[in-house]
N, C-alpha and C positions, 0 to 999 in steps of 0.2 A: 558367162561367169563360171569359173571352175567350181565343182562341188567337192566337199570334203568326204571321201569314202568312209573315213573312220567315224565321222559324225553320223552319217547315214546308218552305219552298222550299229552304233550305240542306240540310235532311235529305234531301230528294228528290235534290238534286244530288249529295250525297255518296254516296247509295245507288246512283245511276246510274253514278257514277265507279267505285265499288267493283265493281259488276257488270261494267263494261267491262274493268276490270283483271283480274278473275277469268277472263273470257272469253279475254283475251290469254294468261294463264297456262295455261289449258286448251289453247289452240291450240299453244303451244310443246311440249306433251307429247303431245297426241293426234294432231297432224298437223304435224310439224316441216317437211315439204316445203312444205306450203301456207303456213306461216308464213314460210319463206324467200322464196317468191314474193311474199308480201305485203310483206315488208321491202324488196325491190328495187323493187316498184311504188311504195311510199310514198316511197322515196328519189328515184325519178325525178320524182315530182310535186313534191317539195321543191326539187330542183335545177332543174326547169323554171321554177318560180316565181322562183328566184334569178337565173337567166340571162335571165329576161324583164324584170328591173328595168332602168330606164334607166341606172343606174350601172354595169351590167355591159357596156354597149355603148360602143364608142369614140365613136360619134356622139352619145351621150346620148339616143337614142330607143329605144323598146322593140323588141326583136327580134321578127320575125314568129313566130307561135305554132308553125308547122311546124318552123322552124329551131331554136327554143328546145327543143321536145320532142325533136327528133332529136339535138341536141347533148347534152341531158341523158341520153338513153338511151345514146348513144355514150360518154359520160363515165362513168356508173355501171357500164356493162357493159364498160368498158375496151376499146373497139373502135378508135377513132381515125378512123373515117369521119366526114365532115362535109359539110354542105351549104353552109357558109360558110368563109371563110379565118379560122382561129383567130387568127392573128397580127394581122390588121388589123381584125377585127370586134369583138373583145372588149377591154375596158379592163383595166388591172391588176387591178381587183376581179373582173372576169369570169374572168380567167385564174387568179386565186387560188381562185375557186369550182371551176373545172375541176381544179386541182391537188388540192384536198381531195377532190373527187369520185372521181378515179381511184384515190386511195389507199384510200378506203373500198371502192370496188368491187373493187379488186385483192385485198382480203383473202379474197374468195371468198364465194359465196352461202351455203353451208352453215356455214362458219366464222363469218361475220357473224351469221347467224341464231342460232347457238349462243351467241355472246357476248351478243346482245340477250336471248335467252331466259334466260341466266344472270342478267342484270340484273333482268328481270321476276320470275323465279321465286326469286331470291335464293340459289339453289343450283343446281348442275349435276346434275340428276337422271339416272337410268339411261337414260331415253329420249333425253335431250339428249346424254348421253355417247355413246350409240350413233350418233346423227346426226353428232356431231363425229368419231367414229371413222370414219364413212362418208366424211367429207371427207378423212381421211388415206388411206382406201382404200374407194372406193365399193362394192366388192364386199361389204362388211360389212352393207349394207342388204338383202341378199338371203339367202334360206335356202340351206342346203347346207353341207357340211363345208368349212371354210376353216381352214387351218393358222394357229394363233395367231402363229407366227413371221412370217407374211406381213404383219402389220398392227401397229398400235400398240395396246397394251393399254388398257383403259378407265381404269386408274389413271394413265396417262400423258397423258390428254387435256388436263388443265390445263397440263401442260408444253408440249404441242403448241400450244395457243392462245397461250401466252407466246412460243413460238418464232416463230409467225406474225407477231406484232407486232414483236418484237425484230429478226427477220431483215429485215423490211421496212424498218425505220428504219436498221439498220446497213448493209445493202446499198445503199440509196439514198444514204446519207451518203457511203459510200466512192466510189460512182460519181460523185456530185456533186463531191467533192474532186478526183477524177482528171480530170473534165471542165473544171474551172475554168481551169487554165492554157491549155488549148487555145482556150477562148473568148477569153481575153485576147490570145493570139497572133493570133486572127482579127480583132483590132482592135475588139472589143466593149468598151464602157466597163466599168470594174471594177464599178460598182454594178449595171449591167444584168446582167453576168455572174454577179453574186452571187445573183440570183434565177433566172436562166436555167439555171444549172448544176443546182440541185435540180429544176427543172421538167423538164429533159431526163432526169435520173436517174429521176424518178417515171414518166415516159412510157416509159422503157426497161424498168424492172423490172416495171411493170404491163402491158407489152406493148401500150401504147395507140398511140403514134406521133404524137401531137399535137406540133407545134413552135411555140415562142413567137415566133420571128422570121420576117419575110417571106422567102420563098424556101425555107423549110424547111432541108434539109441540103445544098442545092446549094452554098452558100458554103463548106461544109466537105468538098466532094467529094474533095479531095486530102489531107485531114487523116486519115491512116490510123490514127493513135493515137486520135483522138476516135471514129472509126467502130468501132474495135476495142473500145473501152470500152463503147460502146452495144451492140455484139453480146454482150459479156459480161453486161451487165445484162439484156438480153433472154433470154439463155440461162438465167440464174439464176431469172428469173421464170417461164420456161416449163417448167422441170423439175418444179415443184410443191413445196409446203411439206413434204409427207411425205418427199420425196427429200432436201430440205435438212436435215430433221430427222434422217434416217438417216445422212447424210454427217457431220453434226455429232456424232452419237452414236458412230458407229463409225469415223470418220475414214477411213483408207484400208484398213481391214480388209475387203476385198472379199467374203470368204467369209461375213461376218456381215451383209452387206447383205440386206434383204428382197427377195423375188422382184420386187415392184413396182419397187423402186429399180433393180435390174439391167435389167429390161425397159425401163424409161423411159430410162435412160442409153444403153443399146446402141441402141435404136430411134431416139432423138434424134440420136445421132452418125451413124448410117447415113443417115438422111434428110438431114442437113446436108450430107454429102459427096455423096450421090446427087443432091440438088437442085442443088448447085454444078456438078457435072459436066454435068448436063442443060442448065443455063443457059449454061455455057461452050460446049458443043457447038452449041447452037441459036442463040446470039446473037453469036458471035465475028465474024461478017461483017455484022452489022446496023449500018449507018452511023449510025443514030439512037441506038443504045445503046452496045454494046461495040466496034463496028467501027472507031471512031476512036481507040481506046486501044491502048497497048502491051500486051505479054503479061502483065506484072506487074499492071498496072491492071485488065485484063480478068479475070484470075484472082481478084484480091481482090474486085472488084465482083460477081463471080458468087457467091462465098461470102457476101458481105453480102446480096445479094438472096435467096439460099437461106435465110439466117437470118431475114430479115424476112418472108418468105412463110409462115413457120411460125407467126406471130402477132405479130411485132414491129411491123409497120406503117410503119416508116421507109423512105424510098426516096431514092436519089440520081438514078437515071434515071427518066424519065417512063414509068410503067407502060403508058400508052396507046400508046407507041412499040414495045413488045415485039411480036415475031412471034406469030401465033396459036398456034403450037406451044408457045411459051414460056408463053403465058397458060394453056394446058391444064395444063402442069406446075405452074404457080403454083396453079391451082385444086385440083389433087391435094394439094399440100403444105398449102394453107390448110384443106382439108376435114379433114385428119388433125389439124392443130393441134399442141398441146403436151402436157404431162403432166397427169394427173388432179390435181384440187385445186390447180391453178396459176392464174396470171393469164392464161394462154393459153386459147384456145377450141378449137373443132373436136371431132371424135369422140374425141380423145386418142390418144397414141401407144401406150398400153397396150392399148387396144381393137384397134388394128391388129396389135400383136404377138400378142395372144391368138388372133385370127382367123387370122393367118398360121401360127401353131403348130398350130392345129386343121386347117388345110388340109394342112400338111406331115404331120401324124399320120395323116390320112385317106389321103393318097397312099402312106404307108408301111404302111398296113393295121394300125395300132396301135389298141388298144382305148381308150386314154386319151391325153390331151394332157399332155405333160410338158416341163419346162424346169428346168435347174439342179437336178436331183434333187428336184423338187417336182411334184406332180400338180395340174393346174388343173381344178376341178370343172366339170361340164357346165352348171350353172346360170350360171357366169361366161361361158361361151361363148354362151349364149342371151342374156344381157344385152348382150354385144358385138354380136350380130346385131341386137338390138332398137335399140341406139344408132345403128348404121349405117342401119337401115331408117327410123327416125324422122328422122335427119338428112337422108337423101336425099329423103324426102318433103317436109320443110320447104323444102329448097333448090328442089326441082322446082316446088312450088306457088308459092313466092315469085317464081321466075323467070318462070313463065307469067303471073302477075298483073301484075308490073311491066313485062314486055315488052308486054303488051296495053295497059296504060295509057300507057306512054311511046312505044311504037312504035319503039324503038331496036333496034340489032342484038343478037341473042340472045347472041352471044359476050361482048359488053361487059356485058350484064345479068347473065349467069351468073357472070362473074368478080366483079362487085361484090356479088352476092347471096351467093356463097360467102365472100367477104371479110367480109360482115356476119354470116353464120351462124358463121364461125370467129372472130369478133371480131378480125380482123386489122387492117383500116384502110387497106389498099391500094385504089386505085381507078383505073380507066381514065379518070376524069374524068366518068363518067356520073352519079354520085350528086349532084354539085353542080348538075346540070341537070335533075333529076327534078321533075315537078309534085308538088304537095302530097299528093294521094292515094297516089302511089308512094312518097313520103317516109315516110308513116305505115306502109306495108307493109314498107318496109326497116327501120324502127325496130322493128316487131314481130318481124322476122326476127332482128335483133340480140338482142332480149330473150330469145327462145326459144333462141338459140344460146348465150347466156351462162349462163342458169340451168340449162342441161343438159337433155338429152332425157329422161333417167331421172327427174330431179327434177320436170320438167314433167308427165310421165305420172303420177307418184305424187301430184302436187298436185291434178290434176283427176280422178283415179280415185276411185271410191267405195271404202268400206271393204272390205278383202278378207275373204273367207270361207274357212274351212278346209274342205277337201274330204276327207271321211272314207271315200271309196270310190275304187276304181280301175276305169276302163272297159276293155273288151277291146281288145287291141292289133291294129292292122291297118296294113300298110305301103303307102302310096301310091307310085306310080312317080315318082321324082325324077330329073331330068336327061335 
């Protein structure tokens, strides 16, 4: 009996597709961290292809590969660094691609992976729920006693994911509505302002910092209402979705806030004021930045710069004109970044808070690290140290490599590298001048900074083994 070769080919294709689908489903449950990295890598490839289209360029010609790759990485990783001028290089189609990309990337690597895993698996299994819970509190991915009140319960993960999507849409819509009149007052055409307002809103909430108009924020340097709205959008994006969820759930009942929320809010506010005070003290006599401003303008711009170095990426003054001491302060703020599971980057403010509490407890001779009537487990402190060590290593290696390739001043290279690692987007002007090999290194730094050092380590590590024995204790000399 003759066989149908076309039917056999179709069956093999269906079998291969089914096998590939099953492998994806297994990946979402067996290694969610690797799946998260895969999701971001695939998104970068897709957006690189879209931004390489002639239609995405204002000139109608294909963008050079290095520029397309870097812009795609900066877009998906909501960074804001760019090797080209976004306003003059990309067409309306290209800017629409960037707008969509930053909103996708702003949802967060683990949250995005959980949602796609839900689509593939058709249900949110226990492992996926645990990973989504880790996005609300990354400490849940590690062993050790963690008070359930410090995090969101597994049954609330679906609500959390809905909160992520709804809060993104709602906050960006409110910010866009608030920005629209200011754009009209700046003599921008009503139709242009109609799409520039949502673009600015998305860039603020996702802490990206791209601007759709030539000159960036310089034309709005005296519009304090517009700058304040942008700061508010950056703040809401940088505190993280778990904090937004907790504030929405408990409103202003501070005693009911989880420890994560309290540490995030307090540390964020302290860094905001400390950064502003530092910039005010260091730059008040710099004729290229604050020296030509009056007292009120200088104070406001110091607070705006402090907010933007936390991961916002917008700038009114030329960062390259800052004193070297101010660049160091900016590096410190960018390295810390914003809140966990937020659109901001860096090692996160909760990491800084936990390590600061550990140092304070050690100085006081306390046996445990405590805050607000809660004890912070030792494994959480080890994770914090690991995050700082990995982050510092990535920054150091990237700085060495880029400095060697470009032969530029180390201070400028270090600032831009930390801006890339912290997904901030501020630049001394160096990034736009880098040769292609250094551009790819900078893009890799952005990628590693965005997906998170803990997620990256979990993605590349082999499967863990349970250790059923304990070795003898011996104390080396430290310090």
